C-alpha positions in Angstrom: 107.6 111.4 90.5 109.3 109.8 87.9 109.9 111.7 84.5 107.8 109.1 82.4 104.9 109.8 84.6 105.4 113.6 84.3 105.7 113.3 80.5 102.7 111.3 80.2 100.7 113.6 82.3 100.8 116.5 79.7 99.8 114.0 76.7 97.2 112.5 78.5 95.4 115.8 79.5 95.3 117.0 75.8 93.8 113.9 74.9 90.3 112.3 75.3 91.7 109.1 76.0 92.1 105.7 74.5 90.1 102.3 74.6 91.1 99.6 76.3 92.8 96.6 74.9 93.6 98.6 71.5 90.1 99.2 70.6 89.5 101.8 67.9 86.4 103.1 69.1 83.3 102.2 71.4 79.8 101.3 69.6 76.4 99.6 70.3 75.4 96.4 68.2 72.0 96.9 66.6 69.5 95.9 63.9 71.1 92.3 63.8 68.2 89.8 62.3 69.6 86.3 62.9 68.6 84.4 66.1 72.3 84.4 67.7 72.8 88.2 66.3 69.5 89.3 67.9 71.0 88.8 71.2 73.8 91.0 70.5 71.5 94.0 69.9 71.7 96.5 72.3 75.2 95.5 73.8 78.2 97.6 73.9 81.4 96.5 72.1 84.9 97.7 71.1 85.4 98.1 67.3 88.9 96.6 66.8 89.4 97.2 63.4 89.5 100.7 61.6 88.9 99.0 58.1 86.4 96.1 57.3 87.4 92.4 56.4 87.0 91.0 52.8 83.1 90.4 54.0 82.8 94.1 54.9 82.6 93.6 58.6 84.6 95.0 61.6 85.8 92.9 64.5 83.9 93.7 67.6 84.9 92.9 70.8 81.5 92.8 72.8 81.2 93.2 76.4 80.8 90.2 78.4 81.4 87.7 75.2 85.2 86.1 75.1 84.9 85.7 71.2 85.5 88.6 68.8 82.3 89.0 66.3 82.1 90.1 63.0 79.7 93.0 62.4 78.7 95.2 59.3 79.1 98.9 59.9 75.5 99.6 59.4 75.1 97.3 62.7 77.1 99.3 65.0 76.0 102.8 66.5 79.2 104.8 67.5 78.8 105.8 71.2 78.5 109.8 71.3 81.9 111.2 72.8 79.3 113.1 75.6 78.7 109.5 76.7 82.1 108.4 77.2 83.9 108.6 80.5 87.6 109.1 81.1 89.0 106.3 83.6 92.4 106.3 84.7 94.7 103.1 84.6 97.4 102.8 87.0 99.7 99.6 86.0 101.6 97.4 88.4 105.0 97.4 89.1 105.8 94.7 86.5 103.7 96.0 83.4 106.4 98.8 82.9 103.9 101.1 81.5 102.6 104.5 81.9 99.5 105.6 83.7 97.1 105.9 81.1 93.6 107.8 80.4 90.9 105.4 78.7 87.5 106.1 77.8 84.5 103.9 78.6 80.9 104.4 77.9 78.8 105.5 80.7 76.6 102.5 80.5 79.5 100.1 80.9 79.3 97.2 83.2 82.3 98.9 84.9 80.2 101.9 86.5 77.2 99.4 87.5 76.5 99.0 91.3 79.3 101.5 92.6 78.9 102.9 96.1 78.0 106.7 95.9 81.1 107.4 98.2 83.4 105.3 96.2 85.9 102.9 98.0 88.8 105.3 98.4 88.6 105.9 102.1 90.5 109.0 102.4 89.4 110.6 99.4 85.8 109.8 100.1 86.3 111.8 103.5 87.5 114.8 101.3 84.3 114.7 99.3 86.1 113.2 96.1 84.7 110.0 95.8 86.7 107.6 93.5 86.2 103.9 93.0 89.9 101.8 92.8 89.1 98.3 91.0 91.4 95.8 90.0 91.6 94.7 86.5 93.5 92.3 84.3 97.4 92.9 83.6 98.0 93.3 80.0 100.6 90.6 80.0 101.7 87.7 82.2 103.3 89.0 85.3 105.2 86.1 86.8 106.5 87.2 89.9 104.4 88.3 92.9 106.2 91.6 93.1 105.3 92.3 89.8 101.8 92.8 90.8 102.6 95.5 93.2 100.7 99.0 92.7 102.0 101.5 95.3 99.5 104.1 94.1 96.6 102.0 94.2 97.7 101.0 98.0 97.9 104.9 98.7 94.4 105.4 97.3 93.2 102.5 99.7 94.8 103.6 103.1 92.3 104.1 105.8 92.6 107.7 107.2 92.1 106.3 110.9 94.8 103.3 110.8 97.2 104.8 108.4 96.9 101.3 106.8 95.6 99.8 103.6 93.4 96.6 104.0 95.5 93.5 103.4 93.9 93.1 99.8 95.2 96.3 98.8 98.8 96.1 100.3 100.5 93.8 98.0 99.8 91.5 94.9 97.5 94.3 93.8 97.8 94.2 90.0 96.8 97.2 87.7 93.7 99.2 88.7 91.2 101.4 87.3 90.4 104.7 89.1 87.1 106.3 88.4 84.2 108.3 89.9 81.2 106.3 91.3 78.6 105.3 88.5 80.8 107.3 85.8 79.5 110.5 87.2 82.7 112.4 85.9 86.0 112.1 84.3 89.1 111.0 86.1 92.5 112.4 84.4 96.0 112.7 84.9 95.2 116.1 86.1 93.0 114.7 88.7 95.5 112.1 89.9 98.8 114.3 90.0 96.8 117.0 91.8 
């Protein structure tokens, strides 16, 4: 493997992981009283700022809502470390980034409705179920070849035919790799084993 992947492996295995999209931490919105705010109660969000703004509020990217919300610290309950799951992000060729371990709350929508056996055929047969799920690139990729992701293609190869399905053969983009339903962490150590 290229050196930038080997170097990142050591760094990743020593850290819990990062919040996707530049977030600082995961939290649950609670105790909002306004009509609009009550709709956000109980929802997960990425706290995007370490400091509050001049109104004493954090910027929070609430799951399923495009616009960033401003929420007081008293209305945010941090997700406990024990409730965070490590997910492995494999960038596409054109992103020019290293592989990365991210953390998501176990109750995040990413983990909903996953098949118990995962969708990676060969690893499922080995008793190591993994889900490989496409995600959005972090920047515009332009050329179709920039969406290629050899690692994702390998993970999706059918052991009987030796081929990946057409939708996993090219133009794949970046992917998340995780255990079905967030049942366990996936780290750099898992991916390089």
